[in-house]
N, C-alpha and C positions, 0 to 999 in steps of 0.2 A: 440388387439394384436399388438404389436409394429413392425416397420418396420426397415428394414436395408437401410442404404445409404452409399456409399462409395465416399470417395474423397482422394486427394492427401495429404493435410494438412487441419487439423482442428484446429482452435485457439478459444481457450475457452477465453472470455472477449472481451469487445468492448470498452477499454480505449484507450490510447495513444500507448501503447505498442502492443494490439493487432491488432488495425487499421493500425498502421505503418507496420506490418509485412505483413499484407493483401496488401497494397499498393507497398511495396518491391518485393512482389514475382513474378515470371513471368507469363504472362498470358497462359502459356503452362500447369500450375499448376491448378488442380480444387480445390477451397478453400472454406471451410465454417467458417464464424466467428458466434460462438454461444454466444448469450446474455442472462442471466437468466432473466432479466427484460427488459426493454425498452433499445435501443442501447446507449441512453444518461446515463442511470444508472449506472456510472462509476466514481471513484474517480476523474479521469481526469477531468469531466464536472464540478466538484465542486471546483476545486482547483483555488484561486484567486490570488496567487502570481505571478509566472513566470518561465521562462527557463533562468537559468545560462550560460553564454558564454562570452569568451574573445571577445570583439569587440572594446574596447576603447585602444588608443596608450599609454596611461599610465598604462594599465593593462598588463598582461603576462600569460602564460600557467603554468611557474613556480608559480606565485602567487596563482593563481586559485587552483593548484595541493597542494601548501602548505596550503591555507585555507582548503582545505577538509581533508587533513591529520591530521591537528590540531583538526578539530571539530572532527573527526571519533576516537580521544583518542587512537592513536597507533594501531587499528585494520583493518586501511584501507589496502587494498592490492595495492601497487603503481601501479602495471601493470593495474589493473582496472581502478584507478584514472586517469592516463596518458592517457589512451585510450579513457576515456569518455571526459575529459577536451579538448584533441586535436581534437575531432570530434565535439566541440561545434559550431563552426562557420557554419561548413558544415552543421550540424543539423537545423541550425537556418534558413539557406537559403533553405534548404528543405522544411520546414514549411511554409516559405513565398511562396515557389512556388505552395503549396498545397492550398493557399488562405488564411492563418493567417496573418491579417493585425496588426501587432505590434503597440503600441503606440509611436509617433514620438516626437521630441523636436518642441516646438512652431517655426512655420514657417521654417521647415526644414524636409528633408526626413530622417533624421538620427533617429535612434530608441532611444526613451527616457530610459536610463538605470537608475534603481532604485538600492538602497543596502538593503540587509537584513542581519540578525544576522550570524555572523562568516566570512563574507566575508569582505576582505580588501580594496575591490573597489566596485564601481559602476558598476555591470555585469547581473543585472536581466532584462532581456526583459520581456514585460507585455502588455497586452491588457486592459489598465485601470485597475480596479480590478477584472477582470473576464477573466484570461487567459486561466483557462482549458475549459470554455465555448466556448470559440473561437476556441481552438485547436480541440476541440471535434467535434463541428460543422463543421469545415473544413474538417476535416479527413473523418467523415461521408459522407459529400457530394461527396468527391472524389471517396470513395469505392463503393458508389451507384452506380457510372459509370461503373464499371468495371464487363464484362460480365462473368468472370470466377471465381467470388467470390458471394456465396450466404452470405447474412445477415440475420441471424435468430434470433428472439426475443422469449423471456420466454422458453427458452431452458436450463435446469438444468442440468449441468455435475454430474454424479453420481460417477463413479469409471472408471478408465483406463482399457483397455484391454491391457494386455502384453502376451508374449509368456511364460513367467513364470506362469501366473496367469491361462494360459489355459493346462499347463502341458506339452508344446511341447519342443522337445530336441533342444540342440544347443543354441548358445548365446540369451541373453534376447533383445527384441525389442519391441516397442510400436506398438499394431495394430489397437488401436481406442479407443472409449469411449463409456459408456453406459449413456444415456439421458433422462431425464423427460421433456416429452412436457407438460408444465403446461396447455395449451389450451385444450388438448384431455386427459390427463391423462396417455397416454401411455408410455412406457419405449422404446426408440428406440436404435438400434445399428448402432453406426457412425464407420465405418471402415477408418483408413487412416494409411499410414507407418509415417507420421509425426504428433506430436501433440504438439501444443503451450499453455503452462499454462499461461496465462495473467489475472489472476483473481483478481489481489489486494492483500490486506493484510488481517489482522485479528483483526482490532481494535473494532470490535462489540464484542470482548471478554468483554469488559470493559463497565461499566455502563454509562459513560460520554465518548462521541466519537465525533469527528467531521466528520466520515465517513458515507457515504450512507449505508444503510441496507443491501447491498450485501457483504460487507468486512466481510466475515466470514470464511476465511482462506480455501477456499475450494480447491486452488491449492496445498498450502502445504500438507494438508490432504490427497489428493488423491494421490500426488507423494509419501508421507511416507508409505501410504498402499502398493503402486506398489513397494517399496524396495528402494528408493531414501534417502539419507542423507539430513540432514537439519542443519543450522549452525546459531548461535549468535541471537535465537530467543527472549533471555532475554532481547535484547535491543528494547524496546517499545518506540518510541518517544511520549511524551506526548506535544500536542501544548500549549505553554502557554496561549495563549488568545482565549478562547471560550466564547460566548456571554452566559452571566448567566442572564436568564429570563424564568419566567414559562412557557410562550407561545413558547418559541424558541427550537427548535430541532437540534441538532448537528449544530449549524451556527457558523462558523469559522471566527474571525477577523483577517485578512491577516497580516503577519509578515512585510508586506512592511509598514505598517502604523507605526511602530516602526522606520523602516528605514527611514521614512520623519519626524521623530521627535517626534512621540507620546511617552508619560511619564507614567510609571506605579506609581500609588500612593495608599497609603493606604486609607480607609475611611476618616480619617480627614485630608486628602489633602497633607500628607507628602510623598515624595519620599522615595525608599527603595534600588533600586538596587544598588546603589554605596556602599552598605554595603556589597555586595556577589561579585562584580566583577567590574574592571575598566573600561571595556566596557558598564557598565550599561545597558541599554536597548537592546544593540546591542550583547550582550553576546550570545554564543550559546544556543538552545532552551532549553536543559537539565538543564543548569545553571539558566535560566530564571523561568522555570518550579518548580525546586526544592524551589528558593528563594520566590515564591509565595506560593508555598505549606506551606513552613517554617512559612510564615507570616500568612496565614490563620489558623495555627494549633496553633500558638504561641498567637494570639489574639482572637481565637474562632469566626472568621469571615466567612462568607460564600461565599465572593469574595473579588478580589481587583478592582481597576480602571485603565482604560486605556484612557489617555487625550491626545487629538490633537487639543483641542479649542483654544490653544495659537496661532497656526497657522492660517493666514487669511482664512475666510471662503470661499473666491473663489478658493484658492488652494485645501482647502480638499475637496469640491465639485467636482473639476476638476479631482483629483488624487483618488479619492474614490466614484464615483458616484453609483455603485450598493450599497455600504455599507452604502452609505447616505440614499437613498431612502428605504433601507430596514430597517435601523434603525429606521426611522422614523414611519414605521408601529407599532414599539415597543414603540413609545414615547419618543425616544431618539434622539435629535439633535446633532449630532458630531461635529458640529461648534460651540457650546456652551456648550455641557453636554459631562461629562466623561462616558465612557461605562464600565459597570460592567462586569467582566470577570472570568473565572476559568480556571485551565487547564483541557486539554481533550486528551484520547488517539486518535493518529493522525496517526502514521505511524508505520508500523513493519519492522525494519532495516534488521533483519534477514530474513532467507527462504530457499528454495531449494537450494542446492550447484550446482552451475553451472560453466562452463568453460567461457572464453571470448568470446567465439561463443554462449553463452547461452543454451549449451547443459547440461543435468542432468547426473545421473548416468546410466541412461537407455536410450540405442540407439534409436534416434529418436524423443526423448522427450525433449522438450526445456521449459525453464521457463523464462518469461521476466517482468522486472518491479518489483513492490512490492513483487510479489510471490517469486522472485528468492534472494538469497544471492550472489551477484557477487563479493563482495569485496570491492565495491565503497563506503559504507557509514560507516562500522567499527562500532563502538561503539556509533556513533551518526550520523544522515543525516543531511549534511548542506542545508539550505533551497534552494530551486528550483534546486537542483541537480537531483530530481527523475524524472521530466517530461524529462530531457536531457538524463538521464539513459535510459528510455523507449525508445526514437528514437534511440539511438546510439547502444543498444542491440539488438533491433528488426532488425536494419540494419544488424548486424552481424549473427543473426540467420537466415535472408534470405539468405546471401551469403553461409552459412554453408548447409542450405536445398538444393540451386541449386547444390552446388558441389556433395551432397549425391544422389541427384535425377536421377543421372545418371543410378544407379544401385539399383532401388526400390525393396525392399522384396516383396514377394508374400503374400498377407493377407490370402488367402484361406477362407473357408466359418467359419464366427465368430458365436458363439452360442448367440441365442437371450437370453433376460432377462426370467429368469424363475421366475413368480410371482404367481405361482399355489398353494402355500402352506400358502400364507398369507391371512389375513382378514381385512375388514376396522377398522379402529382404533375406539375403543369404549369411549375413554376420551382424547380427544385432550389438555384438561388441564394440563396433564403430561408434556407434550412439553413446553407449556407456563411456566409452575412453573419451570422446570429445567432450562430453558433459564434465566428467571430472578434471579435464585438463581445462577448460574453460573457466570453472569456478576457482581453481587453484590460482591461475595467473591474474584473474580479476582481484583475488584476495591480496595477492603479493605486491601487484603493481597499480592498482586502481583503488586501493583501500583507505584507511583513514589518512595517512599520509602520503603525498604523492610528487614525483618529479617528472622532469621532461622524458628524462630516458627511461623511466618506468612506463610511462603512457606510451611512448613509441614501441617500445617492446610488445606491451599489451596490443596495440593497434596492428602490428605485423601479424601477431599470431592469430588474432580475432579474423583478420581477412583470410587467411589461410582455411581456419575452420568453416568461414561462413562459404567459400567456394566448395569445400568437401561437402557440405551439408546440403548446399544447393543440388549438387550433381545426385547426392543420394536421394533428395526429396524428388527429384524429377525421374527418376527411373525406378524406385521402388515403391510398393504400396504403404500407405502412410499410417502411423500408429500415433498413439498418444505422446509417447516418449520423443518421437521424431517432430511432432508439431512443436510441443514444448522446447525443444532443444534450437528448432529453427528460429523461435520467437526470442528466446534467450540471448542467443548469438547476436541477432540483429540489435536489440535492445543494448547488449552489451558494447557493441560497436557504439551506438549512438551516446551511450555514456561516456566513452573513451575520447570520442569526437567533441563532445561537450566540454569535457574536463581541459583538453588541450586547447580549446578556443577562450578558456578563462584564464588570463594572465594576472592573477592575483591570488590572494587567501581571503576568502569570505565564507563566513557561516561553516556549513560542512564541507567545503573543498580546501583543503590546506596544501598547499605547494611549498616545497622547500626552496624551489627556483623562484617564486613570486611569494615571499612570505608577507609583504604588505598589502594592505587593502587600498583599493583604487578610490580615487575621490568620488567617481560617479558610478553609481550602482547601476548596471544594465544586464537583463534577462539576457541567457542565452538562447538564441532562437536557430533550429534547424529545419530547413525546408527540404522536403524530399525532392523537388524539382530541381534542387542544386546537386544532388547526389546521384551517382549511377548505380544505386543498390537499393 
């Protein structure tokens, strides 16, 4: 029998977005942070790059804004970009106050700024090549000091509780969330007038990804089922350089390496990026990923090479100590050897539609970070803007919650989860098989390059899978794997339908049937009220 717990704010996710929101909320509010695994198992923890902010005298807000708009291929919302950029220095200072120690220039207290693809200036603050680990560790330590925040691990959000879901009269409002306790197997009822979805993206929909296993689109799926619109889910960013090695799983080679002079080469040693873009290795990620994909298909090769061995060994070890040590374990000395790399699904640029205060279509429900579509990234996320987005929009959400908390809605008695009509699953192999099938056809049909035929094939398959999983979900006791698969299949269908709705090539969405870019840039909006699923 599950239990009922009531809070003022429930935060789903323990990455930079969720932890920042927890730290920004008033001690007068009772807060729960739910992590479906360990607190550190979030995309933030694995981020190698850094945080983009205008700190150098030769740089400017206008330049950072313009770079972001160019990378976003006409789909960025200028108000979201300007808000994010202008809060950059303040956000960096706040992170430093939380204990993040950014790498500094030699013999100086000034932060060392690096440059990444799409940026016209050096504006990326970093902690060596493990920025995410430093941010995650510092924020967790700070939240652990707070008496009004409960940090809860192994709690898997299943579905949102809303007034509409309960059939209550009046305007809709979030009331809480049903949560699987992985330790006990119980399904608990968490009530709260404010819920924040900080669940990351959906890159585990793809066979090859740089993301941790938790990136299964949970926030997007829950918000859609509750009645929220989603936007621009066709824009899946494929990181150009993921380590190609039989023993390596989801190991990213940071873009900062190219920012510091690393060169992409074919197996015969020839450079090739100059044939695709005048910025060569510093072109935006979508261009670099497509170039690598093109060369791999043209030559029938399994990978290309990323080479920084021409830089001094001391420089390489000093700037990329984590990468250097980790790749040595795979027999690769980056001071002398090129690194075999392939593109891999990395970031979900679209998501749940939100305001500049991170509010979704449902009052009381917020979405922050990779779960959200704020308008910042447009058709292609520019490197190192994502961690900044987490800090800026979590702070805005906290301000909005404080303003609304003066008039909290009454929760009433929330119904507990009814699991009386289900039985234990008889064949878990069904879940494993469907998971593998989904990720493979998403990679083959909805990957870096798309066609109408491929998308239609993917839609046919995902609809069959969704029906199978719905039947399974309705009749058997749920598990973490089933919850994630259910969410991932739903979000995959939303990705496919979004891609089918865009009859052009723009940013991260490249179609052989529509190779040109339309004159007018429009967001792809999907409304759950228009679909029967």
